[in-house]
PAZAPA-4460 file (N, C-alpha, C; in steps of 0.05 Angstrom, whole numbers, plus 32768, in hexadecimal, padded with zeros to 4 digits):
% residues 202
    n_x    n_y    n_z   ca_x   ca_y   ca_z    c_x    c_y    c_z   seq   type   mol
   850E   8232   7AB2   84F7   822C   7AC3   84FD   8235   7ADF     1      M     A
   84EB   8246   7AEA   84F0   8251   7B05   84D7   8251   7B15     2      S     A
   84DB   8256   7B30   84C4   8259   7B41   84BC   8277   7B42     3      D     A
   84A9   827E   7B54   84A0   8299   7B54   84B5   82AD   7B5D     4      A     A
   84C9   82A4   7B6C   84DF   82B6   7B75   84F5   82B9   7B60     5      S     A
   84F3   82AA   7B4A   8507   82AC   7B35   851E   8298   7B37     6      G     A
   851D   8286   7B4A   8532   8272   7B4D   852C   825B   7B3A     7      H     A
   8542   824F   7B2F   853E   8238   7B1D   8530   8221   7B2C     8      G     A
   851F   8213   7B1E   850F   81FE   7B2A   8516   81E3   7B1E     9      L     A
   8521   81D2   7B2E   852A   81B8   7B24   8514   81A3   7B25    10      Q     A
   8514   8190   7B13   8501   817A   7B13   84E6   8180   7B07    11      G     A
   84E4   8196   7AF8   84CB   819C   7AEB   84C8   818A   7AD3    12      V     A
   84B1   817C   7AD1   84AC   816B   7AB9   84A1   817C   7AA3    13      T     A
   84AF   817D   7A8C   84A7   818D   7A75   84A0   817A   7A5F    14      I     A
   8487   817D   7A55   847E   816C   7A3F   8478   817E   7A27    15      T     A
   8483   8177   7A10   847F   8186   79F8   846F   8175   79E5    16      V     A
   8459   8180   79DC   8448   8172   79C7   8447   8183   79AE    17      T     A
   8449   8176   7997   8449   8184   797E   8455   8172   7969    18      G     A
   8461   817E   7954   846D   816E   793E   8482   815A   7948    19      P     A
   8492   8162   795C   84A6   8151   7968   84A2   8151   7986    20      V     A
   8495   813D   7991   8490   813D   79AE   84AA   8138   79BE    21      P     A
   84AC   8145   79D5   84C3   8141   79E6   84BA   8143   7A03    22      R     A
   84CA   8138   7A16   84C4   813B   7A32   84DF   8139   7A42    23      S     A
   84E0   8145   7A59   84F7   8144   7A6A   84F3   8153   7A83    24      G     A
   8508   8153   7A95   8507   8161   7AAE   851D   8176   7AAF    25      K     A
   8517   818C   7ABD   852A   81A2   7ABF   8541   819A   7AD1    26      T     A
   8559   81A6   7ACB   8570   81A2   7ADC   856F   81B4   7AF4    27      A     A
   8585   81B5   7B04   8586   81C5   7B1C   8582   81E3   7B17    28      A     A
   858A   81EC   7AFF   8587   8209   7AF9   856C   820F   7AEC    29      N     A
   855B   81FA   7AEA   8540   81FE   7ADF   853E   81FD   7AC1    30      G     A
   8553   81F3   7AB4   8552   81F3   7A97   8551   81D6   7A8C    31      S     A
   8546   81D4   7A74   8546   81BB   7A65   8548   81C2   7A47    32      V     A
   8556   81B1   7A38   855B   81B7   7A1C   8550   81A1   7A0B    33      H     A
   853F   81A8   79F7   8535   8195   79E4   8540   819C   79C8    34      F     A
   854E   8188   79BC   855A   818D   79A2   8549   817F   798C    35      A     A
   854C   8188   7974   8540   817B   795D   8522   8180   795A    36      G     A
   8518   8196   7965   84FC   819D   7962   84F8   81AA   7946    37      L     A
   84E5   81A0   7937   84DE   81AB   791D   84CD   81C4   7920    38      K     A
   84CB   81D3   790B   84BA   81EA   790B   849D   81E2   790E    39      A     A
   848E   81F2   791C   8471   81EC   7920   8467   81F7   793B    40      G     A
   844E   81F1   7940   8441   81FA   7959   8443   81E4   796E    41      D     A
   844B   81EC   7986   844E   81DA   799D   8440   81E4   79B5    42      Y     A
   8439   81D0   79C6   842E   81D7   79E1   8442   81CB   79F6    43      R     A
   844A   81DC   7A09   845D   81D4   7A1D   844E   81D3   7A38    44      I     A
   8451   81BD   7A46   8444   81B9   7A60   845A   81B7   7A76    45      R     A
   8457   81C7   7A8B   846A   81C7   7AA1   845B   81BC   7ABB    46      F     A
   8467   81A7   7AC7   845A   819B   7ADE   846F   8196   7AF4    47      E     A
   8467   819B   7B0D   8479   8196   7B24   8467   8194   7B3C    48      H     A
   846E   8180   7B4D   845E   817C   7B66   8460   8195   7B77    49      D     A
   8449   819E   7B81   8447   81B5   7B92   8444   81CF   7B83    50      G     A
   8442   81CE   7B68   843F   81E7   7B58   8427   81E3   7B45    51      F     A
   841B   81FA   7B3E   8406   81F9   7B2A   8412   81F2   7B0F    52      F     A
   8404   81E1   7AFF   840D   81D9   7AE5   840A   81F1   7AD1    53      T     A
   841D   81F4   7ABF   841C   820A   7AAC   841F   81FF   7A90    54      L     A
   8411   820B   7A7D   8413   8203   7A60   8418   821C   7A50    55      E     A
   8429   8219   7A3B   842F   822F   7A29   842D   8224   7A0C    56      R     A
   8423   8235   79FA   8422   822F   79DD   8438   8240   79D0    57      D     A
   844A   8233   79C0   8460   8241   79B3   8461   8238   7996    58      V     A
   846E   8248   7986   8472   8242   796A   8490   8243   7964    59      T     A
   849A   822D   7959   84B7   822C   7951   84B9   8231   7933    60      I     A
   84CA   8244   792C   84CF   8249   7910   84E8   823B   7907    61      K     A
   84E8   8232   78EE   84FD   8222   78E3   8518   822E   78E7    62      G     A
   852B   821F   78F3   8547   8227   78F5   854C   823A   790C    63      G     A
   8538   8242   791B   853C   8256   7931   8538   8248   794C    64      L     A
   854B   824B   795E   8548   8240   7979   8532   8250   7988    65      P     A
   8526   8243   799C   8511   8251   79AB   8517   824C   79C9    66      L     A
   8517   8261   79D8   851B   825F   79F5   8501   8268   7A03    67      E     A
   84F7   8257   7A14   84DE   825C   7A22   84E3   825F   7A40    68      V     A
   84DC   8275   7A4B   84DE   827A   7A68   84C2   8277   7A74    69      D     A
   84C2   8269   7A8B   84A9   8265   7A99   84AD   8264   7AB7    70      A     A
   8499   826B   7AC5   849B   826B   7AE3   8482   825D   7AEE    71      S     A
   8487   824B   7B01   8471   823D   7B0D   846A   8249   7B28    72      L     A
   8450   824A   7B2E   8446   8254   7B47   8440   823D   7B5A    73      T     A
   844A   8241   7B73   8447   822C   7B86   8429   8229   7B8E    74      E     A
   8420   8210   7B8F   8404   820A   7B96   8402   8208   7BB4    75      A     A
   83EB   8210   7BBF   83E7   820E   7BDC   83E6   81F0   7BE4    76      P     A
   83EE   81EB   7BFD   83ED   81CF   7C06   83D0   81C5   7C07    77      P     A
   83CC   81AB   7C03   83B1   81A0   7C04   83A6   81A3   7C20    78      P     A
   838B   81A6   7C22   837F   81A9   7C3C   8383   8190   7C4D    79      P     A
   8386   8194   7C67   8389   817D   7C79   836E   816E   7C7B    80      E     A
   836F   8154   7C7B   8356   8145   7C7E   8349   814B   7C99    81      P     A
   832E   814B   7C99   8320   8150   7CB2   8326   813B   7CC7    82      P     A
   8326   8142   7CE0   832B   812E   7CF5   8316   8118   7CF4    83      P     A
   831F   8101   7CFC   830D   80EA   7CFC   82F8   80EF   7D12    84      A     A
   82DF   80E8   7D0C   82CA   80EC   7D20   82CF   80DB   7D39    85      P     A
   82C8   80E7   7D4F   82CB   80D8   7D68   82B8   80C0   7D69    86      A     A
   82C1   80AA   7D74   82AF   8093   7D75   8297   8099   7D86    87      P     A
   8280   808F   7D7C   8267   8094   7D89   8263   8080   7D9F    88      V     A
   825F   8089   7DB7   825B   8077   7DCD   823F   806A   7DCB    89      A     A
   823D   8050   7DD0   8222   8044   7DCF   820F   8051   7DE3    90      P     A
   81F7   8056   7DD9   81E3   8063   7DEA   81D1   804F   7DF9    91      T     A
   81D2   8036   7DF0   81C2   8021   7DFC   81D4   800A   7E05    92      N     A
   81D8   8008   7E1F   81EA   7FF3   7E29   81DA   7FDD   7E37    93      T     A
   81C0   7FDC   7E33   81B0   7FC7   7E40   81B5   7FAC   7E33    94      A     A
   81B1   7F97   7E42   81B5   7F7C   7E36   81A3   7F78   7E1E    95      P     A
   81AC   7F68   7E0A   819D   7F66   7DF1   8182   7F58   7DF4    96      P     A
   817E   7F48   7E09   8164   7F3A   7E0C   8166   7F1F   7E00    97      G     A
   814F   7F10   7E02   814E   7EF5   7DF8   813D   7EF3   7DDF    98      E     A
   8145   7EE1   7DCD   8136   7EDD   7DB4   811C   7ECE   7DBB    99      A     A
   8107   7ED1   7DAA   80EE   7EC4   7DAF   80E1   7EBD   7D94   100      A     A
   80D3   7EA7   7D93   80C5   7E9E   7D7B   80AA   7E93   7D84   101      N     A
   8094   7EA1   7D7C   8079   7E9A   7D86   8065   7E98   7D6F   102      L     A
   8052   7E86   7D72   803B   7E85   7D61   8024   7E92   7D71   103      L     A
   801C   7EAA   7D6A   800B   7EBA   7D7C   7FF0   7EAE   7D81   104      L     A
   7FE4   7EA1   7D6D   7FC9   7E96   7D71   7FCA   7E80   7D86   105      V     A
   7FDE   7E6E   7D84   7FE0   7E59   7D98   7FE7   7E65   7DB3   106      D     A
   7FF8   7E79   7DB4   8000   7E85   7DCD   7FE8   7E92   7DDB   107      Y     A
   7FD6   7E9F   7DCC   7FBF   7EAB   7DD8   7FAC   7E96   7DE4   108      I     A
   7FA9   7E80   7DD6   7F97   7E6A   7DE1   7FA2   7E5F   7DFB   109      E     A
   7FBD   7E5D   7DFD   7FC9   7E51   7E15   7FCC   7E65   7E2C   110      R     A
   7FCC   7E7F   7E25   7FD2   7E94   7E39   7FBD   7EAA   7E37   111      N     A
   7FA5   7EA6   7E40   7F90   7EBA   7E3D   7F93   7ED0   7E52   112      P     A
   7FAA   7EDF   7E51   7FAF   7EF4   7E65   7FA9   7F0F   7E59   113      V     A
   7FA5   7F23   7E6A   7F9F   7F3D   7E60   7FB7   7F4B   7E53   114      K     A
   7FCE   7F46   7E5F   7FE6   7F53   7E55   7FFE   7F41   7E5A   115      E     A
   800E   7F3C   7E45   8025   7F2A   7E49   803D   7F34   7E38   116      D     A
   8053   7F38   7E46   806B   7F42   7E38   8079   7F2A   7E2A   117      Q     A
   807A   7F2B   7E0F   8085   7F15   7E00   80A3   7F18   7DFB   118      L     A
   80AD   7F30   7DF9   80C9   7F34   7DF2   80D4   7F4D   7E00   119      G     A
   80ED   7F4C   7E08   80FA   7F62   7E15   8117   7F64   7E0C   120      C     A
   811D   7F79   7DFC   8138   7F7C   7DF1   8144   7F97   7DF9   121      T     A
   815C   7F9C   7DF0   816A   7FB4   7DF8   815C   7FCE   7DEF   122      A     A
   814B   7FCC   7DDA   813E   7FE4   7DD0   8121   7FE1   7DC9   123      S     A
   8114   7FCB   7DD2   80F8   7FC8   7DCB   80EA   7FB5   7DE0   124      A     A
   80D0   7FB9   7DE3   80C0   7FA8   7DF4   80A8   7F9F   7DE4   125      R     A
   80A3   7F85   7DE3   808C   7F79   7DD4   8078   7F6E   7DE8   126      T     A
   805F   7F78   7DE6   804A   7F70   7DF9   8031   7F67   7DEA   127      T     A
   8025   7F51   7DF3   800B   7F48   7DE8   7FF5   7F52   7DFB   128      L     A
   7FE2   7F60   7DF0   7FCC   7F6C   7DFF   7FB2   7F5F   7DF8   129      L     A
   7FA2   7F55   7E0C   7F87   7F4D   7E08   7F75   7F64   7E10   130      Q     A
   7F67   7F6F   7DFD   7F59   7F89   7E02   7F3B   7F84   7E04   131      L     A
   7F31   7F89   7E1C   7F14   7F8A   7E20   7F0B   7FA6   7E27   132      K     A
   7F1A   7FB2   7E39   7F15   7FCE   7E40   7F26   7FE0   7E2E   133      D     A
   7F1E   7FF9   7E29   7F2E   800B   7E17   7F4A   8010   7E22   134      P     A
   7F5C   8013   7E10   7F77   801C   7E17   7F76   803B   7E18   135      L     A
   7F7C   8047   7E2E   7F7A   8064   7E31   7F8E   8072   7E1F   136      P     A
   7F89   808B   7E1A   7F9C   809B   7E0A   7FB7   809B   7E16   137      E     A
   7FCB   8098   7E05   7FE7   8097   7E0F   7FF9   80A3   7DFA   138      Q     A
   800E   80B0   7E03   8022   80BB   7DF1   803E   80B7   7DFD   139      S     A
   8050   80AC   7DED   806B   80A6   7DF7   807E   80BA   7DEB   140      R     A
   808C   80C9   7DFC   809E   80DE   7DF2   80B8   80D3   7DE7   141      A     A
   80C0   80BB   7DF1   80DB   80B1   7DEA   80DA   8095   7DDD   142      D     A
   80C3   808C   7DD3   80C2   8071   7DC8   80AC   8071   7DB2   143      A     A
   80B2   8061   7D9D   809E   805C   7D88   8090   8042   7D8E   144      D     A
   8077   803F   7D83   8068   8027   7D88   805C   801C   7D6E   145      E     A
   805D   8002   7D6B   804F   7FF4   7D54   8039   7FE3   7D60   146      V     A
   8021   7FE6   7D57   800A   7FD6   7D5F   8001   7FC4   7D49   147      L     A
   7FFE   7FAA   7D4F   7FF5   7F96   7D3B   7FDD   7F88   7D47   148      Y     A
   7FC7   7F87   7D38   7FAE   7F7A   7D41   7FB0   7F5C   7D3A   149      V     A
   7FB2   7F4C   7D4E   7FB2   7F2F   7D4A   7F96   7F24   7D45   150      V     A
   7F83   7F2D   7D54   7F67   7F25   7D51   7F55   7F3A   7D5D   151      A     A
   7F3C   7F3A   7D53   7F28   7F4D   7D5D   7F26   7F66   7D4D   152      G     A
   7F14   7F78   7D55   7F0F   7F91   7D48   7F0E   7FA7   7D5C   153      E     A
   7F13   7FC0   7D53   7F12   7FD6   7D65   7F16   7FF0   7D56   154      G     A
   7F1A   8005   7D65   7F1E   8020   7D5A   7F37   802C   7D67   155      T     A
   7F48   8037   7D56   7F60   8045   7D5F   7F5C   8063   7D5C   156      L     A
   7F62   8071   7D72   7F62   808E   7D70   7F80   8096   7D70   157      R     A
   7F89   80A0   7D59   7FA5   80A6   7D55   7FA8   80C4   7D4D   158      L     A
   7FB5   80D3   7D5E   7FBA   80EF   7D57   7FA0   80FF   7D53   159      G     A
   7F8A   80F7   7D61   7F71   8105   7D5E   7F5F   80FA   7D49   160      G     A
   7F66   80E4   7D3B   7F55   80D9   7D26   7F4E   80BC   7D2E   161      K     A
   7F35   80B4   7D28   7F2C   8098   7D2D   7F30   8087   7D15   162      D     A
   7F3D   8070   7D19   7F43   805E   7D03   7F39   8042   7D0A   163      L     A
   7F2D   8033   7CF7   7F24   8018   7CFD   7F3B   8005   7CFF   164      P     A
   7F38   7FF1   7D11   7F4C   7FDC   7D15   7F3F   7FC1   7D11   165      L     A
   7F4C   7FAF   7D04   7F43   7F93   7D02   7F5B   7F81   7D00   166      R     A
   7F56   7F67   7CFF   7F6C   7F54   7CFF   7F80   7F5A   7CE8   167      S     A
   7F99   7F5A   7CEF   7FB0   7F5F   7CDD   7FB5   7F7D   7CD8   168      S     A
   7FA7   7F8E   7CE6   7FAD   7FAB   7CE4   7FC8   7FB0   7CF1   169      S     A
   7FD7   7FC2   7CE5   7FF1   7FCA   7CEF   7FF1   7FE9   7CF2   170      L     A
   7FF9   7FF2   7D0A   7FF9   800F   7D0F   8015   8017   7D1A   171      V     A
   801F   802C   7D0F   8039   8037   7D19   8033   8051   7D27   172      I     A
   803B   8053   7D40   8036   806A   7D51   8050   8077   7D58   173      V     A
   8057   808D   7D4A   8071   809B   7D50   8071   80A7   7D6C   174      P     A
   8089   80AA   7D77   808B   80B5   7D91   807E   80D1   7D92   175      R     A
   8071   80D7   7DA8   8063   80F1   7DAA   8047   80F1   7DA0   176      G     A
   803E   80DB   7D93   8023   80DA   7D88   8010   80CC   7D9C   177      T     A
   7FF9   80D8   7DA0   7FE5   80CD   7DB3   7FD5   80B7   7DA5   178      T     A
   7FD1   80A1   7DB4   7FC0   808B   7DA8   7FAF   8080   7DBE   179      R     A
   7F97   8076   7DB6   7F85   8068   7DC8   7F77   8052   7DB7   180      A     A
   7F70   803C   7DC4   7F63   8025   7DB6   7F4A   801D   7DC5   181      V     A
   7F34   8018   7DB5   7F1B   800F   7DC1   7F13   7FF5   7DB2   182      T     A
   7F0C   7FE0   7DC2   7F02   7FC7   7DB6   7EE7   7FCA   7DAA   183      R     A
   7EE0   7FBB   7D95   7EC6   7FBB   7D88   7EBC   7F9E   7D87   184      K     A
   7EA2   7F9A   7D8E   7E97   7F80   7D8D   7E99   7F71   7DA8   185      G     A
   7E91   7F58   7DA8   7E90   7F48   7DC0   7EAA   7F3A   7DC7   186      R     A
   7EBA   7F33   7DB2   7ED2   7F24   7DB7   7EE9   7F36   7DBF   187      N     A
   7EFC   7F2C   7DCF   7F13   7F3C   7DD6   7F24   7F43   7DBD   188      P     A
   7F33   7F58   7DC1   7F45   7F61   7DAB   7F61   7F5C   7DB5   189      M     A
   7F71   7F4F   7DA4   7F8D   7F49   7DAB   7FA0   7F5B   7D9A   190      Y     A
   7FB0   7F69   7DA9   7FC3   7F7C   7D9C   7FE0   7F74   7DA4   191      L     A
   7FF1   7F76   7D90   800E   7F73   7D95   801A   7F8F   7D95   192      L     A
   8026   7F97   7DAB   8031   7FB2   7DAE   8050   7FAF   7DB0   193      S     A
   805E   7FBD   7D9D   807B   7FBD   7D9D   8084   7FDA   7DA2   194      I     A
   808F   7FDF   7DB9   8098   7FF9   7DC1   80B7   7FFA   7DBE   195      V     A
   80C1   800C   7DAE   80DE   800D   7DA9   80E9   8029   7DAF   196      S     A
   8102   8029   7DB7   810F   8043   7DBD   811E   8042   7DD7   197      G     A
   8112   8038   7DEB   811E   8036   7E06   8124   8019   7E0D   198      A     A
   8139   8014   7E1D   813E   7FF8   7E25   8126   7FEC   7E34   199      P     A
   8122   7FD3   7E30   810B   7FC5   7E3D   8115   7FBA   7E58   200      C     A
   8105   7FBD   7E6B   810A   7FB2   7E86   80F3   7FA0   7E8E   201      T     A
   80FA   7F88   7E98   80E5   7F76   7EA0   80DC   7F7C   7EBC   202      K     A
***
């Protein structure tokens, strides 16, 4: 047993399968001897760390010794693992804001204001709007908006299309999309606006 340069290779695991199975490791000169093998067909497997595994099929004839020469080819080293990704610095370092729990119907009755900021967090602003006059067209380049109709009816112009709004309607306005809202009927329209993307400032 040798390497590609012809030098004896020590520590090669040799496994023989066939009528009489055998296994062993090569000595310093690269040789190993198996005695008592009966006639028949055998498969010999040569294994060593850092080398490609090799297999040979041989046939032993009765009463005749058999010498098998083999050479292992060195395998390339495994690829180095990719470097660990650099830690991502937080992009939003604003304070997290305060938690809030509201029953909107009761809140509207107690606070009949045109506009009231209900929540302010590190990445979103929640505002209650009492709509009598139309909300003009608006487009936010760096923030998304969710509109929820608490009460009343109206019309939403979203991306150039008119859509009806009524109580419990939910609208998602992606950043960069133009929207406008017009009240319908005699009663005020109450909208919950949640703008997310940029830190909220009071």
